[in-house]
Backbone as XML, in Angstrom:
<?xml version="1.0"?>
<chain id="A" units="angstrom">
  <residue number="1" name="UNK">
    <atom name="N" x="8.353" y="10.348" z="-22.504"/>
    <atom name="CA" x="6.970" y="10.753" z="-22.611"/>
    <atom name="C" x="6.921" y="12.284" z="-22.519"/>
  </residue>
  <residue number="2" name="UNK">
    <atom name="N" x="6.219" y="12.897" z="-23.443"/>
    <atom name="CA" x="6.137" y="14.354" z="-23.426"/>
    <atom name="C" x="4.958" y="14.830" z="-22.585"/>
  </residue>
  <residue number="3" name="UNK">
    <atom name="N" x="4.922" y="16.113" z="-22.366"/>
    <atom name="CA" x="3.906" y="16.723" z="-21.501"/>
    <atom name="C" x="2.482" y="16.448" z="-21.987"/>
  </residue>
  <residue number="4" name="UNK">
    <atom name="N" x="2.260" y="16.532" z="-23.295"/>
    <atom name="CA" x="0.918" y="16.289" z="-23.838"/>
    <atom name="C" x="0.455" y="14.867" z="-23.556"/>
  </residue>
  <residue number="5" name="UNK">
    <atom name="N" x="1.354" y="13.927" z="-23.670"/>
    <atom name="CA" x="1.018" y="12.530" z="-23.402"/>
    <atom name="C" x="0.685" y="12.324" z="-21.921"/>
  </residue>
  <residue number="6" name="UNK">
    <atom name="N" x="1.443" y="12.940" z="-21.061"/>
    <atom name="CA" x="1.181" y="12.854" z="-19.622"/>
    <atom name="C" x="-0.191" y="13.438" z="-19.301"/>
  </residue>
  <residue number="7" name="UNK">
    <atom name="N" x="-0.508" y="14.591" z="-19.866"/>
    <atom name="CA" x="-1.815" y="15.232" z="-19.624"/>
    <atom name="C" x="-2.950" y="14.369" z="-20.169"/>
  </residue>
  <residue number="8" name="UNK">
    <atom name="N" x="-2.762" y="13.777" z="-21.353"/>
    <atom name="CA" x="-3.798" y="12.937" z="-21.945"/>
    <atom name="C" x="-4.062" y="11.730" z="-21.049"/>
  </residue>
  <residue number="9" name="UNK">
    <atom name="N" x="-3.012" y="11.095" z="-20.573"/>
    <atom name="CA" x="-3.177" y="9.929" z="-19.693"/>
    <atom name="C" x="-3.870" y="10.304" z="-18.391"/>
  </residue>
  <residue number="10" name="UNK">
    <atom name="N" x="-3.521" y="11.462" z="-17.842"/>
    <atom name="CA" x="-4.158" y="11.914" z="-16.599"/>
    <atom name="C" x="-5.656" y="12.103" z="-16.813"/>
  </residue>
  <residue number="11" name="UNK">
    <atom name="N" x="-6.037" y="12.769" z="-17.912"/>
    <atom name="CA" x="-7.459" y="13.020" z="-18.186"/>
    <atom name="C" x="-8.225" y="11.721" z="-18.413"/>
  </residue>
  <residue number="12" name="UNK">
    <atom name="N" x="-7.558" y="10.710" z="-18.945"/>
    <atom name="CA" x="-8.214" y="9.437" z="-19.239"/>
    <atom name="C" x="-8.237" y="8.484" z="-18.049"/>
  </residue>
  <residue number="13" name="UNK">
    <atom name="N" x="-7.528" y="8.816" z="-17.003"/>
    <atom name="CA" x="-7.505" y="7.963" z="-15.816"/>
    <atom name="C" x="-8.802" y="8.171" z="-15.029"/>
  </residue>
  <residue number="14" name="UNK">
    <atom name="N" x="-9.518" y="7.090" z="-14.740"/>
    <atom name="CA" x="-10.765" y="7.239" z="-13.975"/>
    <atom name="C" x="-10.492" y="7.799" z="-12.584"/>
  </residue>
  <residue number="15" name="UNK">
    <atom name="N" x="-11.301" y="8.754" z="-12.160"/>
    <atom name="CA" x="-11.197" y="9.335" z="-10.825"/>
    <atom name="C" x="-11.836" y="8.377" z="-9.829"/>
  </residue>
  <residue number="16" name="UNK">
    <atom name="N" x="-11.348" y="8.340" z="-8.597"/>
    <atom name="CA" x="-11.912" y="7.452" z="-7.568"/>
    <atom name="C" x="-13.194" y="8.032" z="-6.959"/>
  </residue>
  <residue number="17" name="UNK">
    <atom name="N" x="-14.304" y="7.878" z="-7.686"/>
    <atom name="CA" x="-15.593" y="8.395" z="-7.233"/>
    <atom name="C" x="-16.118" y="7.543" z="-6.084"/>
  </residue>
  <residue number="18" name="UNK">
    <atom name="N" x="-16.649" y="8.210" z="-5.051"/>
    <atom name="CA" x="-17.171" y="7.442" z="-3.938"/>
    <atom name="C" x="-17.712" y="8.288" z="-2.809"/>
  </residue>
  <residue number="19" name="UNK">
    <atom name="N" x="-17.926" y="7.629" z="-1.693"/>
    <atom name="CA" x="-18.500" y="8.243" z="-0.496"/>
    <atom name="C" x="-17.388" y="8.434" z="0.535"/>
  </residue>
  <residue number="20" name="UNK">
    <atom name="N" x="-17.403" y="9.592" z="1.179"/>
    <atom name="CA" x="-16.391" y="9.926" z="2.183"/>
    <atom name="C" x="-17.089" y="10.407" z="3.449"/>
  </residue>
  <residue number="21" name="UNK">
    <atom name="N" x="-16.315" y="10.434" z="4.526"/>
    <atom name="CA" x="-16.854" y="11.034" z="5.747"/>
    <atom name="C" x="-15.725" y="11.661" z="6.563"/>
  </residue>
  <residue number="22" name="UNK">
    <atom name="N" x="-16.133" y="12.665" z="7.328"/>
    <atom name="CA" x="-15.266" y="13.328" z="8.291"/>
    <atom name="C" x="-15.950" y="13.163" z="9.632"/>
  </residue>
  <residue number="23" name="UNK">
    <atom name="N" x="-15.234" y="12.619" z="10.615"/>
    <atom name="CA" x="-15.822" y="12.352" z="11.931"/>
    <atom name="C" x="-15.077" y="13.146" z="12.991"/>
  </residue>
  <residue number="24" name="UNK">
    <atom name="N" x="-15.839" y="13.844" z="13.827"/>
    <atom name="CA" x="-15.307" y="14.532" z="15.006"/>
    <atom name="C" x="-15.430" y="13.519" z="16.140"/>
  </residue>
  <residue number="25" name="UNK">
    <atom name="N" x="-14.326" y="12.879" z="16.494"/>
    <atom name="CA" x="-14.359" y="11.770" z="17.461"/>
    <atom name="C" x="-14.958" y="12.126" z="18.818"/>
  </residue>
  <residue number="26" name="UNK">
    <atom name="N" x="-14.663" y="13.294" z="19.409"/>
    <atom name="CA" x="-15.229" y="13.572" z="20.733"/>
    <atom name="C" x="-16.763" y="13.578" z="20.767"/>
  </residue>
  <residue number="27" name="UNK">
    <atom name="N" x="-17.392" y="14.023" z="19.692"/>
    <atom name="CA" x="-18.854" y="14.099" z="19.683"/>
    <atom name="C" x="-19.502" y="13.049" z="18.794"/>
  </residue>
  <residue number="28" name="UNK">
    <atom name="N" x="-18.726" y="12.449" z="17.905"/>
    <atom name="CA" x="-19.283" y="11.494" z="16.956"/>
    <atom name="C" x="-19.994" y="12.146" z="15.792"/>
  </residue>
  <residue number="29" name="UNK">
    <atom name="N" x="-19.988" y="13.453" z="15.749"/>
    <atom name="CA" x="-20.648" y="14.152" z="14.649"/>
    <atom name="C" x="-19.937" y="13.831" z="13.349"/>
  </residue>
  <residue number="30" name="UNK">
    <atom name="N" x="-20.723" y="13.709" z="12.287"/>
    <atom name="CA" x="-20.211" y="13.222" z="11.017"/>
    <atom name="C" x="-20.627" y="14.109" z="9.857"/>
  </residue>
  <residue number="31" name="UNK">
    <atom name="N" x="-19.689" y="14.362" z="8.971"/>
    <atom name="CA" x="-19.978" y="14.979" z="7.686"/>
    <atom name="C" x="-19.832" y="13.870" z="6.663"/>
  </residue>
  <residue number="32" name="UNK">
    <atom name="N" x="-20.911" y="13.548" z="5.971"/>
    <atom name="CA" x="-20.938" y="12.458" z="5.015"/>
    <atom name="C" x="-21.259" y="13.032" z="3.651"/>
  </residue>
  <residue number="33" name="UNK">
    <atom name="N" x="-20.525" y="12.611" z="2.634"/>
    <atom name="CA" x="-20.777" y="13.135" z="1.301"/>
    <atom name="C" x="-20.287" y="12.198" z="0.227"/>
  </residue>
  <residue number="34" name="UNK">
    <atom name="N" x="-20.574" y="12.579" z="-1.018"/>
    <atom name="CA" x="-20.137" y="11.815" z="-2.183"/>
    <atom name="C" x="-19.482" y="12.769" z="-3.159"/>
  </residue>
  <residue number="35" name="UNK">
    <atom name="N" x="-18.499" y="12.263" z="-3.875"/>
    <atom name="CA" x="-17.759" y="13.094" z="-4.817"/>
    <atom name="C" x="-17.237" y="12.245" z="-5.964"/>
  </residue>
  <residue number="36" name="UNK">
    <atom name="N" x="-17.039" y="12.865" z="-7.115"/>
    <atom name="CA" x="-16.457" y="12.161" z="-8.250"/>
    <atom name="C" x="-14.975" y="11.869" z="-8.012"/>
  </residue>
  <residue number="37" name="UNK">
    <atom name="N" x="-14.387" y="12.521" z="-7.028"/>
    <atom name="CA" x="-13.006" y="12.237" z="-6.613"/>
    <atom name="C" x="-12.950" y="12.371" z="-5.092"/>
  </residue>
  <residue number="38" name="UNK">
    <atom name="N" x="-13.336" y="11.286" z="-4.410"/>
    <atom name="CA" x="-13.477" y="11.305" z="-2.949"/>
    <atom name="C" x="-12.182" y="11.671" z="-2.216"/>
  </residue>
  <residue number="39" name="UNK">
    <atom name="N" x="-11.021" y="11.100" z="-2.572"/>
    <atom name="CA" x="-9.798" y="11.499" z="-1.866"/>
    <atom name="C" x="-9.475" y="12.982" z="-2.040"/>
  </residue>
  <residue number="40" name="UNK">
    <atom name="N" x="-9.715" y="13.500" z="-3.234"/>
    <atom name="CA" x="-9.462" y="14.924" z="-3.472"/>
    <atom name="C" x="-10.422" y="15.790" z="-2.651"/>
  </residue>
  <residue number="41" name="UNK">
    <atom name="N" x="-11.660" y="15.338" z="-2.501"/>
    <atom name="CA" x="-12.624" y="16.103" z="-1.699"/>
    <atom name="C" x="-12.194" y="16.137" z="-0.234"/>
  </residue>
  <residue number="42" name="UNK">
    <atom name="N" x="-11.684" y="15.039" z="0.281"/>
    <atom name="CA" x="-11.202" y="15.033" z="1.666"/>
    <atom name="C" x="-10.028" y="15.999" z="1.825"/>
  </residue>
  <residue number="43" name="UNK">
    <atom name="N" x="-9.141" y="16.027" z="0.852"/>
    <atom name="CA" x="-8.027" y="16.988" z="0.898"/>
    <atom name="C" x="-8.541" y="18.422" z="0.868"/>
  </residue>
  <residue number="44" name="UNK">
    <atom name="N" x="-9.571" y="18.662" z="0.068"/>
    <atom name="CA" x="-10.150" y="20.007" z="-0.022"/>
    <atom name="C" x="-10.770" y="20.418" z="1.314"/>
  </residue>
  <residue number="45" name="UNK">
    <atom name="N" x="-11.524" y="19.518" z="1.923"/>
    <atom name="CA" x="-12.163" y="19.818" z="3.206"/>
    <atom name="C" x="-11.105" y="20.112" z="4.263"/>
  </residue>
  <residue number="46" name="UNK">
    <atom name="N" x="-10.072" y="19.282" z="4.313"/>
    <atom name="CA" x="-8.991" y="19.488" z="5.283"/>
    <atom name="C" x="-8.322" y="20.850" z="5.057"/>
  </residue>
  <residue number="47" name="UNK">
    <atom name="N" x="-8.081" y="21.221" z="3.813"/>
    <atom name="CA" x="-7.457" y="22.513" z="3.497"/>
    <atom name="C" x="-8.363" y="23.670" z="3.895"/>
  </residue>
  <residue number="48" name="UNK">
    <atom name="N" x="-9.651" y="23.559" z="3.603"/>
    <atom name="CA" x="-10.591" y="24.620" z="3.982"/>
    <atom name="C" x="-10.621" y="24.798" z="5.497"/>
  </residue>
  <residue number="49" name="UNK">
    <atom name="N" x="-10.639" y="23.698" z="6.215"/>
    <atom name="CA" x="-10.660" y="23.779" z="7.673"/>
    <atom name="C" x="-9.364" y="24.400" z="8.202"/>
  </residue>
  <residue number="50" name="UNK">
    <atom name="N" x="-8.249" y="23.994" z="7.634"/>
    <atom name="CA" x="-6.951" y="24.534" z="8.066"/>
    <atom name="C" x="-6.834" y="26.031" z="7.820"/>
  </residue>
  <residue number="51" name="UNK">
    <atom name="N" x="-7.483" y="26.501" z="6.754"/>
    <atom name="CA" x="-7.434" y="27.930" z="6.410"/>
    <atom name="C" x="-8.614" y="28.700" z="6.993"/>
  </residue>
  <residue number="52" name="UNK">
    <atom name="N" x="-9.377" y="28.045" z="7.877"/>
    <atom name="CA" x="-10.538" y="28.664" z="8.551"/>
    <atom name="C" x="-11.562" y="29.181" z="7.545"/>
  </residue>
  <residue number="53" name="UNK">
    <atom name="N" x="-11.783" y="28.392" z="6.481"/>
    <atom name="CA" x="-12.712" y="28.840" z="5.457"/>
    <atom name="C" x="-13.735" y="27.815" z="5.032"/>
  </residue>
  <residue number="54" name="UNK">
    <atom name="N" x="-14.002" y="26.818" z="5.869"/>
    <atom name="CA" x="-15.000" y="25.819" z="5.487"/>
    <atom name="C" x="-16.388" y="26.438" z="5.605"/>
  </residue>
  <residue number="55" name="UNK">
    <atom name="N" x="-17.266" y="26.213" z="4.619"/>
    <atom name="CA" x="-18.598" y="26.821" z="4.652"/>
    <atom name="C" x="-19.510" y="26.306" z="5.766"/>
  </residue>
  <residue number="56" name="UNK">
    <atom name="N" x="-19.235" y="25.111" z="6.295"/>
    <atom name="CA" x="-20.047" y="24.583" z="7.389"/>
    <atom name="C" x="-19.489" y="25.148" z="8.696"/>
  </residue>
  <residue number="57" name="UNK">
    <atom name="N" x="-20.174" y="26.131" z="9.245"/>
    <atom name="CA" x="-19.694" y="26.849" z="10.432"/>
    <atom name="C" x="-19.585" y="25.953" z="11.660"/>
  </residue>
  <residue number="58" name="UNK">
    <atom name="N" x="-20.479" y="24.997" z="11.818"/>
    <atom name="CA" x="-20.423" y="24.100" z="12.970"/>
    <atom name="C" x="-19.181" y="23.218" z="12.895"/>
  </residue>
  <residue number="59" name="UNK">
    <atom name="N" x="-18.912" y="22.675" z="11.726"/>
    <atom name="CA" x="-17.709" y="21.871" z="11.523"/>
    <atom name="C" x="-16.459" y="22.712" z="11.748"/>
  </residue>
  <residue number="60" name="UNK">
    <atom name="N" x="-16.459" y="23.921" z="11.219"/>
    <atom name="CA" x="-15.304" y="24.797" z="11.371"/>
    <atom name="C" x="-15.073" y="25.140" z="12.839"/>
  </residue>
  <residue number="61" name="UNK">
    <atom name="N" x="-16.142" y="25.381" z="13.580"/>
    <atom name="CA" x="-16.009" y="25.712" z="15.004"/>
    <atom name="C" x="-15.413" y="24.536" z="15.782"/>
  </residue>
  <residue number="62" name="UNK">
    <atom name="N" x="-15.841" y="23.316" z="15.454"/>
    <atom name="CA" x="-15.292" y="22.134" z="16.118"/>
    <atom name="C" x="-13.807" y="21.981" z="15.791"/>
  </residue>
  <residue number="63" name="UNK">
    <atom name="N" x="-13.431" y="22.236" z="14.559"/>
    <atom name="CA" x="-12.022" y="22.174" z="14.139"/>
    <atom name="C" x="-11.203" y="23.224" z="14.881"/>
  </residue>
  <residue number="64" name="UNK">
    <atom name="N" x="-11.731" y="24.448" z="14.937"/>
    <atom name="CA" x="-11.012" y="25.530" z="15.615"/>
    <atom name="C" x="-10.844" y="25.248" z="17.103"/>
  </residue>
  <residue number="65" name="UNK">
    <atom name="N" x="-11.857" y="24.648" z="17.718"/>
    <atom name="CA" x="-11.806" y="24.384" z="19.153"/>
    <atom name="C" x="-10.893" y="23.202" z="19.494"/>
  </residue>
  <residue number="66" name="UNK">
    <atom name="N" x="-10.928" y="22.142" z="18.684"/>
    <atom name="CA" x="-10.254" y="20.900" z="19.051"/>
    <atom name="C" x="-9.032" y="20.553" z="18.203"/>
  </residue>
  <residue number="67" name="UNK">
    <atom name="N" x="-8.917" y="21.117" z="17.032"/>
    <atom name="CA" x="-7.772" y="20.834" z="16.173"/>
    <atom name="C" x="-7.927" y="19.588" z="15.325"/>
  </residue>
  <residue number="68" name="UNK">
    <atom name="N" x="-7.015" y="19.415" z="14.406"/>
    <atom name="CA" x="-7.064" y="18.326" z="13.432"/>
    <atom name="C" x="-6.946" y="16.942" z="14.069"/>
  </residue>
  <residue number="69" name="UNK">
    <atom name="N" x="-6.258" y="16.831" z="15.176"/>
    <atom name="CA" x="-5.956" y="15.532" z="15.778"/>
    <atom name="C" x="-7.194" y="14.726" z="16.161"/>
  </residue>
  <residue number="70" name="UNK">
    <atom name="N" x="-8.318" y="15.369" z="16.394"/>
    <atom name="CA" x="-9.515" y="14.646" z="16.833"/>
    <atom name="C" x="-10.490" y="14.365" z="15.688"/>
  </residue>
  <residue number="71" name="UNK">
    <atom name="N" x="-10.046" y="14.553" z="14.453"/>
    <atom name="CA" x="-10.888" y="14.293" z="13.288"/>
    <atom name="C" x="-10.363" y="13.100" z="12.512"/>
  </residue>
  <residue number="72" name="UNK">
    <atom name="N" x="-11.285" y="12.298" z="11.983"/>
    <atom name="CA" x="-10.950" y="11.210" z="11.073"/>
    <atom name="C" x="-11.481" y="11.570" z="9.694"/>
  </residue>
  <residue number="73" name="UNK">
    <atom name="N" x="-10.654" y="11.402" z="8.687"/>
    <atom name="CA" x="-11.023" y="11.627" z="7.298"/>
    <atom name="C" x="-10.903" y="10.288" z="6.589"/>
  </residue>
  <residue number="74" name="UNK">
    <atom name="N" x="-12.005" y="9.795" z="6.015"/>
    <atom name="CA" x="-11.917" y="8.483" z="5.395"/>
    <atom name="C" x="-12.828" y="8.349" z="4.173"/>
  </residue>
  <residue number="75" name="UNK">
    <atom name="N" x="-12.349" y="7.563" z="3.225"/>
    <atom name="CA" x="-13.158" y="7.172" z="2.077"/>
    <atom name="C" x="-13.855" y="5.875" z="2.481"/>
  </residue>
  <residue number="76" name="UNK">
    <atom name="N" x="-15.174" y="5.879" z="2.456"/>
    <atom name="CA" x="-15.935" y="4.709" z="2.897"/>
    <atom name="C" x="-16.144" y="3.689" z="1.790"/>
  </residue>
  <residue number="77" name="UNK">
    <atom name="N" x="-16.347" y="4.171" z="0.572"/>
    <atom name="CA" x="-16.696" y="3.272" z="-0.518"/>
    <atom name="C" x="-16.369" y="3.954" z="-1.839"/>
  </residue>
  <residue number="78" name="UNK">
    <atom name="N" x="-15.892" y="3.172" z="-2.793"/>
    <atom name="CA" x="-15.586" y="3.700" z="-4.123"/>
    <atom name="C" x="-16.386" y="2.945" z="-5.167"/>
  </residue>
  <residue number="79" name="UNK">
    <atom name="N" x="-16.814" y="3.660" z="-6.191"/>
    <atom name="CA" x="-17.455" y="3.012" z="-7.325"/>
    <atom name="C" x="-16.379" y="2.310" z="-8.144"/>
  </residue>
  <residue number="80" name="UNK">
    <atom name="N" x="-16.753" y="1.212" z="-8.750"/>
    <atom name="CA" x="-15.770" y="0.545" z="-9.610"/>
    <atom name="C" x="-15.581" y="1.399" z="-10.862"/>
  </residue>
  <residue number="81" name="UNK">
    <atom name="N" x="-14.334" y="1.578" z="-11.273"/>
    <atom name="CA" x="-14.092" y="2.415" z="-12.451"/>
    <atom name="C" x="-14.657" y="1.755" z="-13.702"/>
  </residue>
  <residue number="82" name="UNK">
    <atom name="N" x="-15.266" y="2.552" z="-14.546"/>
    <atom name="CA" x="-15.815" y="2.034" z="-15.794"/>
    <atom name="C" x="-14.816" y="2.168" z="-16.922"/>
  </residue>
  <residue number="83" name="UNK">
    <atom name="N" x="-15.211" y="1.729" z="-18.066"/>
    <atom name="CA" x="-14.342" y="1.818" z="-19.237"/>
    <atom name="C" x="-14.287" y="3.238" z="-19.791"/>
  </residue>
  <residue number="84" name="UNK">
    <atom name="N" x="-15.333" y="4.009" z="-19.557"/>
    <atom name="CA" x="-15.405" y="5.358" z="-20.105"/>
    <atom name="C" x="-15.154" y="6.379" z="-18.996"/>
  </residue>
  <residue number="85" name="UNK">
    <atom name="N" x="-13.996" y="7.060" z="-19.000"/>
    <atom name="CA" x="-13.715" y="8.034" z="-17.942"/>
    <atom name="C" x="-14.645" y="9.249" z="-17.973"/>
  </residue>
  <residue number="86" name="UNK">
    <atom name="N" x="-15.362" y="9.434" z="-19.088"/>
    <atom name="CA" x="-16.258" y="10.588" z="-19.209"/>
    <atom name="C" x="-17.691" y="10.263" z="-18.781"/>
  </residue>
  <residue number="87" name="UNK">
    <atom name="N" x="-17.945" y="9.042" z="-18.338"/>
    <atom name="CA" x="-19.331" y="8.675" z="-17.979"/>
    <atom name="C" x="-19.800" y="9.460" z="-16.760"/>
  </residue>
  <residue number="88" name="UNK">
    <atom name="N" x="-21.097" y="9.703" z="-16.729"/>
    <atom name="CA" x="-21.702" y="10.440" z="-15.622"/>
    <atom name="C" x="-22.031" y="9.452" z="-14.502"/>
  </residue>
  <residue number="89" name="UNK">
    <atom name="N" x="-21.395" y="9.643" z="-13.353"/>
    <atom name="CA" x="-21.592" y="8.732" z="-12.223"/>
    <atom name="C" x="-22.478" y="9.340" z="-11.138"/>
  </residue>
  <residue number="90" name="UNK">
    <atom name="N" x="-23.111" y="10.464" z="-11.427"/>
    <atom name="CA" x="-23.868" y="11.174" z="-10.392"/>
    <atom name="C" x="-25.008" y="10.334" z="-9.813"/>
  </residue>
  <residue number="91" name="UNK">
    <atom name="N" x="-25.745" y="9.598" z="-10.655"/>
    <atom name="CA" x="-26.832" y="8.760" z="-10.132"/>
    <atom name="C" x="-26.288" y="7.631" z="-9.262"/>
  </residue>
  <residue number="92" name="UNK">
    <atom name="N" x="-25.188" y="7.030" z="-9.696"/>
    <atom name="CA" x="-24.571" y="5.956" z="-8.911"/>
    <atom name="C" x="-24.064" y="6.482" z="-7.569"/>
  </residue>
  <residue number="93" name="UNK">
    <atom name="N" x="-23.470" y="7.678" z="-7.583"/>
    <atom name="CA" x="-22.983" y="8.277" z="-6.332"/>
    <atom name="C" x="-24.133" y="8.589" z="-5.382"/>
  </residue>
  <residue number="94" name="UNK">
    <atom name="N" x="-25.229" y="9.095" z="-5.931"/>
    <atom name="CA" x="-26.393" y="9.420" z="-5.096"/>
    <atom name="C" x="-26.941" y="8.162" z="-4.420"/>
  </residue>
  <residue number="95" name="UNK">
    <atom name="N" x="-27.026" y="7.087" z="-5.172"/>
    <atom name="CA" x="-27.509" y="5.817" z="-4.628"/>
    <atom name="C" x="-26.552" y="5.288" z="-3.557"/>
  </residue>
  <residue number="96" name="UNK">
    <atom name="N" x="-25.261" y="5.335" z="-3.840"/>
    <atom name="CA" x="-24.264" y="4.869" z="-2.887"/>
    <atom name="C" x="-24.314" y="5.691" z="-1.594"/>
  </residue>
  <residue number="97" name="UNK">
    <atom name="N" x="-24.474" y="6.997" z="-1.732"/>
    <atom name="CA" x="-24.581" y="7.859" z="-0.551"/>
    <atom name="C" x="-25.812" y="7.510" z="0.270"/>
  </residue>
  <residue number="98" name="UNK">
    <atom name="N" x="-26.942" y="7.291" z="-0.391"/>
    <atom name="CA" x="-28.172" y="6.911" z="0.322"/>
    <atom name="C" x="-27.979" y="5.611" z="1.105"/>
  </residue>
  <residue number="99" name="UNK">
    <atom name="N" x="-27.269" y="4.658" z="0.514"/>
    <atom name="CA" x="-26.999" y="3.387" z="1.216"/>
    <atom name="C" x="-26.175" y="3.627" z="2.478"/>
  </residue>
  <residue number="100" name="UNK">
    <atom name="N" x="-25.167" y="4.500" z="2.382"/>
    <atom name="CA" x="-24.329" y="4.791" z="3.549"/>
    <atom name="C" x="-25.082" y="5.605" z="4.601"/>
  </residue>
  <residue number="101" name="UNK">
    <atom name="N" x="-25.979" y="6.477" z="4.170"/>
    <atom name="CA" x="-26.793" y="7.232" z="5.128"/>
    <atom name="C" x="-27.628" y="6.252" z="5.953"/>
  </residue>
  <residue number="102" name="UNK">
    <atom name="N" x="-28.230" y="5.284" z="5.278"/>
    <atom name="CA" x="-29.022" y="4.271" z="5.984"/>
    <atom name="C" x="-28.148" y="3.410" z="6.894"/>
  </residue>
  <residue number="103" name="UNK">
    <atom name="N" x="-27.014" y="2.978" z="6.380"/>
    <atom name="CA" x="-26.126" y="2.098" z="7.144"/>
    <atom name="C" x="-25.609" y="2.775" z="8.406"/>
  </residue>
  <residue number="104" name="UNK">
    <atom name="N" x="-25.226" y="4.040" z="8.290"/>
    <atom name="CA" x="-24.662" y="4.769" z="9.430"/>
    <atom name="C" x="-25.720" y="5.490" z="10.256"/>
  </residue>
  <residue number="105" name="UNK">
    <atom name="N" x="-26.962" y="5.454" z="9.771"/>
    <atom name="CA" x="-28.078" y="6.125" z="10.441"/>
    <atom name="C" x="-27.784" y="7.602" z="10.677"/>
  </residue>
  <residue number="106" name="UNK">
    <atom name="N" x="-27.345" y="8.254" z="9.613"/>
    <atom name="CA" x="-27.049" y="9.684" z="9.647"/>
    <atom name="C" x="-28.192" y="10.418" z="8.966"/>
  </residue>
  <residue number="107" name="UNK">
    <atom name="N" x="-28.722" y="11.444" z="9.601"/>
    <atom name="CA" x="-29.823" y="12.205" z="9.025"/>
    <atom name="C" x="-29.345" y="13.081" z="7.873"/>
  </residue>
  <residue number="108" name="UNK">
    <atom name="N" x="-30.106" y="13.078" z="6.784"/>
    <atom name="CA" x="-29.885" y="13.919" z="5.607"/>
    <atom name="C" x="-28.429" y="13.968" z="5.158"/>
  </residue>
  <residue number="109" name="UNK">
    <atom name="N" x="-27.679" y="12.924" z="5.384"/>
    <atom name="CA" x="-26.316" y="12.834" z="4.883"/>
    <atom name="C" x="-25.284" y="13.556" z="5.718"/>
  </residue>
  <residue number="110" name="UNK">
    <atom name="N" x="-25.711" y="14.277" z="6.753"/>
    <atom name="CA" x="-24.726" y="14.995" z="7.547"/>
    <atom name="C" x="-25.296" y="15.345" z="8.916"/>
  </residue>
  <residue number="111" name="UNK">
    <atom name="N" x="-24.499" y="15.170" z="9.945"/>
    <atom name="CA" x="-24.956" y="15.588" z="11.264"/>
    <atom name="C" x="-24.304" y="16.905" z="11.664"/>
  </residue>
  <residue number="112" name="UNK">
    <atom name="N" x="-23.461" y="17.445" z="10.815"/>
    <atom name="CA" x="-22.875" y="18.753" z="11.095"/>
    <atom name="C" x="-23.764" y="19.820" z="10.525"/>
  </residue>
</chain>
């Protein structure tokens, strides 16, 4: 398989769109969100926190004070992949996030 074929297959592979959360166990504070690639978003958040560059200052302060060991990073729910990898899933993600906000009783999608 050549490089072009590998790239084409990667682009055509549906991303795992869904809802994720980051929990600070000592306080129970939660960052809840939705992304077209939830596992990648969790990796991004973890990297930002590790490099002391996360835009949420409260979350960053908790990370700096307590370290990575007291945080949970998890994908809560994934949308089922469709036949069209180019389809817009933003409305579905918004609805899924609203359901999780209600289920977890988190205000405005985030307590951080």
